[in-house]
Each structure stands twice: as C-alpha cells, then as structure tokens.
C-alpha angles and dihedrals in degrees: 000000000000119000114269136201113236111231089207102054101012094232126134110240128192097215136015119224115244098191139052128177142199116225094215144357113283089247094063086074114144092357088096090102113108136261089047114240118265111282091024131100135169139186136152093281109025139038135186121192112181101300097344121103123203136182131194115241142158130250114203127200115195115235102220118242095008108076087229131113136219105226134203118195101216144158133244136186120247129190114257091252094050091043091055092044093049092051091047091052097040096109098033120100090216091068089091087069091063116112113244116281118231117236145157117246107250105196136068112230100202095206090072136049108277110313098181114124097007109158113256145170125221118215116201117236129199116292113290093030125097119239117267117237121225112193117219110265100260135135093262107127094236090051090047094050092046089052101041101028128232133260121251088253090055090048089055091047093051093045091052092047093051093047092052102038097246114172127206110244091233095050117112121252 
C-alpha cells in the first residue's frame, strides 16, 4: 500500500490498520479487577458475567474491489447451552458444521450509531479461528456496510477514526 496522509493527525503513515479489537464485552466494565468477582470469569476468548455468557468473535466488512476486509474483534452473547457447546467443540474440525448461534452484539463501535445489542449470528470457523459475526440484515449502518461492503475511501476514514478515538454523534454514551 502506498503511504497515506491521515486527515485526523496530518501525519504520513506507511500502512493503514485494517483491524481493531475490543478486549472485553462492554458489560465486563469495572469487573477487570482480579480476582474476578464470584460468578464471573474472563479469558481472551470467553467471558461469563453472572448468568451472561460471551464469546470473542470477528466482524468483517469487505473492502470493495480489493479482496480485503476491515475487521473488528468484538464480543457477543451466547445462550448458556450454545456457550457450552461452542467450548466443547472449540478444537474439533466438525465445529464448522454447526448452525449459526444467535447472539446479541456486546460492544459499542463508536464510529457508528449505537451498536450495542444488535442481533447477530455467530458462524463457527475451523479450530484456532474465532467465529465470524453476521449482523442481522437491518438498516443499521454497520449491518449495511457489512452486507454491501465499503469503498477504499471509507476504509481509510474508519481506520483513521478508530486510530484517533472519533465517536459518531449518534452513538450512545
């Protein structure tokens, strides 16, 4: 990729990041203190908060005309039964035959109007890969961009916004 000048900071960069990740579901909040409170657990792939079950996944947005994707590492809820099933199958190649698991999107991507609790479906990947999130086909801008893809200019815009903490004016606080 050719160097590009960031419109947010004015600096010339050699590469533009195409992925950003959340360390935990939004609900983990101040529970980051260790040891974890009773009834709560957390690692890089799974989180349990009281009776809530969460899994780390990826949300990909195709970049039109490039064959590349812009990726958000995010979290989603899973029912307790699906959470246990997913963990049981985590290292088994047959996991890719699983039907999608229903979940609720569990992060706020500030570059969009509020994304918290969007309906989503988690598609299992081969062992060692996180599930892919497919947002329910709605008119929410993130769902539309995931479904239709984004231009390279929009990719640059999103990456710059993520790098510099930009928040969409309609995003929830």
